[in-house]
C-alpha positions in Angstrom: -3.2 139.2 80.6 -1.1 139.3 83.9 -2.6 140.3 87.1 -0.7 142.6 89.6 -1.4 142.5 93.2 -0.4 145.4 95.5 0.7 144.5 99.0 1.1 147.0 101.8 4.2 146.6 103.8 3.5 146.5 107.6 4.7 149.3 109.9 6.9 147.1 111.5 9.1 146.7 108.4 9.7 150.4 108.4 11.3 150.0 111.8 13.3 147.2 110.6 14.6 149.2 107.6 15.6 152.1 110.1 17.7 149.8 112.2 19.5 148.6 109.3 20.4 152.0 108.1 21.7 153.0 111.5 24.0 149.8 111.7 25.3 150.4 108.2 26.2 154.1 109.2 27.9 152.9 112.4 30.1 150.5 110.3 31.0 153.3 107.9 32.2 155.5 110.6 34.4 152.8 112.1 36.1 152.1 108.5 36.7 155.9 108.2 38.3 155.9 111.5 40.6 153.0 110.6 41.5 154.4 107.4 42.5 157.7 108.9 44.7 156.0 111.7 46.4 154.0 109.0 47.0 157.0 106.8 48.4 158.7 109.9 50.7 155.8 110.6 52.0 155.6 107.3 52.7 159.3 107.1 54.5 159.0 110.5 56.3 156.1 109.1 57.5 158.1 106.1 58.6 160.8 108.5 60.5 158.3 110.6 61.9 156.7 107.7 63.6 160.0 106.5 64.9 160.5 110.0 66.3 157.0 110.2 67.6 157.1 106.5 65.6 154.0 105.8 62.4 154.5 104.0 61.2 150.8 104.0 61.8 150.3 107.8 59.9 153.7 108.4 56.9 152.7 106.4 56.8 149.2 108.2 57.1 151.1 111.5 54.4 153.5 110.4 51.9 150.6 109.2 52.4 148.9 112.4 51.8 152.2 114.4 48.6 152.9 112.1 47.3 149.4 113.0 47.8 150.0 116.7 46.1 153.3 116.5 43.2 151.8 114.6 42.7 148.8 117.0 42.9 151.3 120.1 40.2 153.6 118.6 37.9 150.8 117.8 37.8 149.4 121.4 
């Protein structure tokens, strides 16, 4: 027969778990902002691509613009 022991976790462990959850939430927000900025940049790139009659160049410019936006927001 196996014996099982129940060990109570210390109160400090609860505080550590709360800190980990807060850090994970902050990382999720940063990733969302970068994704939105990149999507905005690609959208602008398509618009510029249509205006310049060169979709590839417009998308490349849009991705670059999106990366710049994401970098500036994260600072």
